[in-house]
C-alpha positions in Angstrom: -113.7 94.8 -0.9 -110.7 93.3 1.1 -109.8 95.5 4.2 -106.7 97.6 4.1 -104.2 95.5 6.0 -101.0 96.8 4.1 -99.9 100.3 3.0 -99.1 98.9 -0.5 -99.8 95.7 -2.4 -97.1 95.0 -5.0 -98.2 92.4 -7.7 -95.6 90.6 -9.6 -96.6 88.2 -12.4 -93.8 85.6 -12.9 -93.3 83.5 -16.0 -89.8 81.9 -16.6 -87.7 84.5 -15.1 -85.7 82.5 -12.7 -82.5 84.5 -13.4 -84.2 87.7 -12.4 -87.2 87.3 -10.2 -85.3 87.0 -6.9 -83.8 90.4 -7.5 -87.1 91.9 -8.0 -88.6 90.3 -5.0 -85.8 91.4 -2.7 -86.0 95.0 -4.2 -89.7 95.0 -2.6 -88.7 93.3 0.7 -85.9 95.8 1.2 -88.5 98.7 1.6 -88.3 98.7 5.4 -90.3 102.1 5.8 -93.5 100.4 4.5 -96.0 97.8 5.4 -95.8 95.9 2.0 -97.9 93.0 0.7 -96.1 91.0 -2.0 -98.3 88.9 -4.3 -96.3 86.6 -6.6 -98.4 85.1 -9.4 -96.6 82.2 -11.0 -98.2 82.1 -14.4 -97.5 78.4 -15.4 -93.7 78.8 -15.3 -91.6 75.9 -16.7 -88.3 76.7 -15.1 -87.5 77.1 -11.4 -89.4 80.3 -11.2 -92.2 78.7 -9.2 -89.9 77.1 -6.6 -88.2 80.6 -6.0 -91.6 82.1 -5.5 -92.7 79.4 -3.1 -89.4 79.7 -1.1 -89.8 83.4 -0.8 -93.4 83.2 0.4 -92.4 80.5 3.0 -90.1 83.0 4.7 -92.4 85.9 5.1 -96.1 86.2 5.9 -96.6 89.3 3.9 -95.5 87.3 0.8 -98.1 85.2 -0.9 -97.6 83.0 -3.7 -100.4 81.9 -6.4 -99.9 79.5 -9.2 -102.1 79.2 -12.2 -101.7 77.7 -15.7 -100.1 80.0 -18.3 -102.8 82.6 -19.0 -100.7 85.7 -19.6 -100.0 89.0 -17.8 -103.7 90.2 -17.6 -104.8 87.2 -15.9 -102.1 87.1 -13.4 -102.5 90.7 -12.5 -106.2 90.2 -12.2 -105.5 87.4 -9.6 -103.3 89.8 -7.8 -106.0 92.3 -7.6 -108.6 89.8 -6.4 -106.3 89.0 -3.5 -104.8 92.5 -2.7 -105.4 94.0 0.8 -103.1 97.1 0.5 -104.4 100.7 0.5 -102.5 101.3 -2.8 -101.7 98.7 -5.7 -98.4 98.7 -7.7 -97.1 96.4 -10.4 -93.5 95.3 -10.9 -92.4 92.9 -13.8 -90.4 90.0 -12.6 -87.1 91.1 -14.5 -87.2 94.6 -13.2 -86.5 95.9 -9.7 -87.4 98.9 -7.5 -84.8 101.8 -6.8 -84.2 101.6 -3.0 -86.5 104.0 -1.0 -88.7 105.0 -4.1 -91.7 102.9 -3.3 -91.9 104.5 0.2 -91.5 107.9 -1.4 -94.4 107.2 -3.7 -96.7 106.1 -0.9 -95.8 109.2 1.2 -96.7 111.5 -1.6 -100.0 109.6 -2.2 -100.8 110.0 1.5 -99.9 113.6 1.7 -101.8 114.7 -1.3 -104.7 112.0 -0.7 -104.1 110.7 -4.3 -106.2 108.4 -6.4 -103.3 107.9 -8.9 -99.6 108.7 -8.9 -97.3 108.4 -12.0 -93.6 108.1 -11.3 -91.2 107.1 -14.1 -88.3 104.7 -14.6 -84.9 104.2 -16.1 -83.9 101.5 -18.5 -80.8 99.3 -18.5 -79.8 96.6 -21.0 -79.6 93.1 -19.9 -76.7 92.3 -22.1 -74.7 93.5 -25.0 -76.9 91.8 -27.6 -80.0 93.8 -26.3 -77.7 97.0 -26.2 -76.8 96.6 -29.8 -80.2 95.9 -31.1 -82.3 98.3 -29.1 -79.8 101.3 -28.6 -82.6 103.7 -29.2 -83.7 103.7 -25.7 -82.3 106.1 -23.3 -80.3 104.8 -20.4 -78.9 106.5 -17.3 -81.7 109.1 -17.5 -85.2 109.0 -16.4 -87.8 108.4 -19.1 -90.0 111.4 -18.3 -88.7 114.9 -17.6 -91.5 117.3 -18.3 -93.2 119.9 -15.8 -96.4 118.8 -14.2 -98.7 120.2 -11.6 -97.5 120.3 -8.0 -101.0 119.9 -6.6 -103.5 117.2 -7.3 -105.5 117.6 -10.5 -108.0 115.1 -12.2 -106.9 112.3 -14.1 -108.1 113.7 -17.5 -106.3 117.2 -16.7 -103.1 115.1 -16.1 -103.6 113.0 -19.3 -103.8 116.4 -21.1 -100.5 117.7 -19.4 -99.0 114.4 -20.5 -100.1 114.8 -24.0 -99.0 118.3 -24.3 -95.5 117.4 -23.5 -95.5 114.3 -25.5 -94.9 112.1 -22.5 -97.9 110.0 -21.8 -96.9 106.2 -21.2 -99.5 103.5 -20.4 -96.9 101.3 -18.7 -98.6 100.2 -15.3 -95.3 99.6 -13.4 -94.7 103.2 -12.9 -98.3 103.7 -11.2 -99.5 103.7 -7.6 -103.1 103.7 -7.5 -105.6 103.7 -4.7 -107.2 100.2 -4.4 -110.5 101.4 -3.4 -110.9 103.5 -6.7 -110.0 100.4 -8.6 -112.6 98.2 -6.9 -115.3 100.8 -6.9 -115.0 101.4 -10.7 -114.6 97.6 -11.3 -111.3 98.2 -13.1 -109.5 95.0 -14.4 -107.2 93.9 -17.2 -108.5 92.3 -20.4 -107.8 88.6 -20.3 -105.8 87.0 -23.2 -104.4 90.1 -25.0 -101.2 91.6 -25.0 -100.8 95.4 -24.8 -103.1 95.2 -21.9 -101.7 98.3 -20.1 -103.4 100.7 -22.5 -107.2 100.1 -21.7 -106.2 99.6 -17.8 -104.4 102.7 -17.8 -107.0 104.6 -19.7 -109.6 103.4 -17.2 -107.6 104.6 -14.1 -106.8 107.8 -15.5 -110.4 108.6 -16.6 -111.8 107.7 -13.2 -109.0 109.4 -11.0 -110.2 112.5 -9.1 -107.0 113.4 -7.5 -103.9 112.5 -9.7 -100.2 113.7 -9.9 -97.0 113.0 -11.7 -93.4 113.2 -10.5 -90.2 112.7 -12.4 -88.7 110.4 -9.8 -87.7 107.0 -11.1 -89.6 104.3 -9.1 -87.8 101.4 -10.7 -85.2 100.1 -13.3 -86.6 98.4 -16.4 -84.7 95.6 -17.9 -84.4 95.5 -21.8 -84.1 92.1 -23.1 -83.7 91.1 -26.5 -86.5 88.6 -26.4 -88.9 90.6 -24.2 -92.6 90.7 -25.4 -92.4 94.4 -26.2 -89.5 93.8 -28.7 -91.0 91.0 -30.9 -91.9 91.6 -34.4 -95.5 92.0 -35.7 -97.9 89.0 -35.6 -101.5 88.3 -35.5 -101.5 88.0 -31.8 -99.9 91.4 -31.3 -102.3 93.0 -33.8 -105.3 91.4 -31.9 -104.1 92.7 -28.6 -103.8 96.3 -29.9 -107.1 96.1 -31.5 -109.1 94.5 -28.6 -108.1 97.1 -26.3 -109.9 99.8 -28.2 -113.5 98.8 -27.4 -113.1 98.6 -23.7 -111.4 102.2 -23.9 -114.6 103.4 -25.7 -116.7 101.9 -23.0 -114.5 103.6 -20.3 -115.0 106.8 -22.0 -118.8 106.4 -21.9 -118.7 105.3 -18.3 -117.6 108.8 -17.1 -120.7 110.3 -18.8 -118.7 112.7 -21.1 -117.5 114.8 -18.1 -114.4 116.1 -20.1 -114.8 119.9 -20.2 -112.2 121.5 -22.0 -110.0 118.2 -22.3 -112.1 116.3 -24.9 -109.0 116.5 -27.3 -106.9 114.7 -24.6 -109.3 112.0 -24.2 -109.9 111.4 -27.9 -106.1 111.7 -28.7 -105.3 108.7 -26.7 -108.1 106.5 -28.6 -106.6 107.9 -31.9 -103.3 106.7 -30.8 -104.6 103.1 -30.3 -106.3 103.3 -33.7 -103.1 104.3 -35.4 -101.0 101.7 -33.3 -103.3 98.9 -34.4 -103.5 100.1 -37.9 -99.8 100.1 -38.1 -99.6 96.6 -36.6 -102.0 95.5 -39.3 -100.0 97.0 -42.1 -97.0 95.1 -41.0 -98.7 91.8 -41.4 -98.4 89.7 -44.8 -101.7 89.2 -46.6 -102.2 85.7 -45.3 -101.8 86.9 -41.6 -104.2 89.8 -42.3 -106.8 87.2 -43.4 -106.0 85.1 -40.3 -106.5 88.3 -38.0 -109.7 89.2 -39.5 -111.0 85.7 -39.0 -110.2 85.8 -35.3 -112.5 89.0 -35.0 -116.0 88.5 -33.7 -118.9 90.1 -35.9 -118.8 93.4 -33.6 -115.0 93.6 -34.0 -115.2 93.2 -37.7 -117.7 96.1 -37.9 -115.5 98.2 -35.9 -112.4 97.1 -38.0 -114.0 97.7 -41.3 -115.4 101.1 -40.1 -112.2 102.6 -38.8 -108.9 100.6 -38.9 -109.2 99.2 -42.3 -110.1 102.4 -43.7 -107.2 104.3 -42.0 -104.9 101.4 -42.8 -106.0 101.7 -46.6 -105.4 105.4 -46.6 -102.1 105.1 -45.0 -101.0 102.6 -47.6 -102.3 104.8 -50.6 -100.3 107.8 -48.9 -97.3 105.6 -48.6 -97.4 104.7 -52.3 -98.2 108.2 -53.3 -95.1 109.4 -51.0 -92.9 106.8 -52.6 -94.0 107.9 -55.9 -93.1 111.5 -55.1 -89.9 110.7 -53.6 -89.0 108.5 -56.9 -89.9 111.8 -59.0 -88.0 114.1 -56.8 -84.8 111.9 -57.3 -85.4 111.7 -61.1 -85.8 115.6 -61.2 -82.5 115.9 -59.1 -80.8 113.7 -61.6 -82.0 115.7 -64.5 -81.1 118.9 -62.9 -77.6 117.5 -62.0 -77.3 116.4 -65.6 -78.4 119.9 -67.1 -75.9 121.6 -64.5 -73.1 119.4 -65.8 -74.0 120.1 -69.5 -74.1 123.8 -68.8 -70.8 123.7 -67.1 -69.4 121.9 -70.1 -70.7 124.5 -72.5 -69.2 127.3 -70.3 -65.7 125.7 -70.4 -62.8 127.0 -72.5 -62.2 123.4 -74.0 -65.9 123.6 -75.2 -65.6 126.9 -76.9 -62.3 126.1 -78.6 -63.9 122.8 -80.0 -66.9 124.8 -81.1 -64.7 127.2 -83.0 -62.6 124.4 -84.6 -65.8 122.8 -85.8 -67.6 125.9 -87.2 -65.9 125.9 -90.6 -66.9 122.2 -91.0 -70.6 123.0 -90.0 -70.5 125.7 -92.7 -69.5 123.2 -95.4 -71.8 120.6 -94.4 -74.7 123.2 -94.6 -73.7 124.1 -98.2 -73.9 120.4 -99.4 -77.3 120.2 -97.8 
């Protein structure tokens, strides 16, 4: 393992973000209270991002630039981990930026409490009006986690339980500060060539942390762009990314040898969430894309898929059809009840009673002829 030469290593994967990456870099370098190592991983950018990365690295010894063909976030972050030499590790996306002073605040808390893992939080902001109009469900101008959490270190599993009790667990790695020695000792890495790579990584880090805390201070500002990876529609790659994170999560659970105590539900709940997330991504695919997804799976993955995801997805579709039929029946029943109410109102009206009286003799004559 690399010697701790810095307080914190910040790893920033960079891909075609020439408009934002310099702001991201400067937000790290503005932390004067810390001895920060900044690793910039150019992931095959085709714009001027690589030039900006190299220029910043040339200006400061603690800033190091790496270049690789486009392999995705997982590969870029893993390259950063291989070259990190800080006591703690943080990640930052190249279109986001740190709030001044918050990185140093996180480090001080980690040192004071001797933490393996610290969760802070973040604040969203919209890149432009188009993003704001399309993604206005996201809270802005307020922190994204506001629950109450232990003021002293607990195990990662206990913290996971606390997150889930308050429905505030997030796998986003950019809000985390983790001890590098723990990451190396447990051989924790990202899964290459998938998206939604945060989930299995965070699951590993949480399960293996002996001293963990969460605070509701916003560490960084997160830019919401209309074309960002998170906000793209369902496709085969997204479904595969969600699915291929499940097996490593199961292996992570096995690696801690079932030391869950009273928190088995917390550990299993996150796995269940990934199963549901994958099943939802699968249900959103057209049949042709579903077939394509299935053909991309290995034999082991097909067994896992058939045993759990497909079964759950089919049940959900059956339930959706049943619920849709129930909704139609309820609407029809409401129409019938409305019509009956209208008819009853008509029968009770004076006009109806007068008309009935006028027609009474004619009905009597008609009856005689019959």
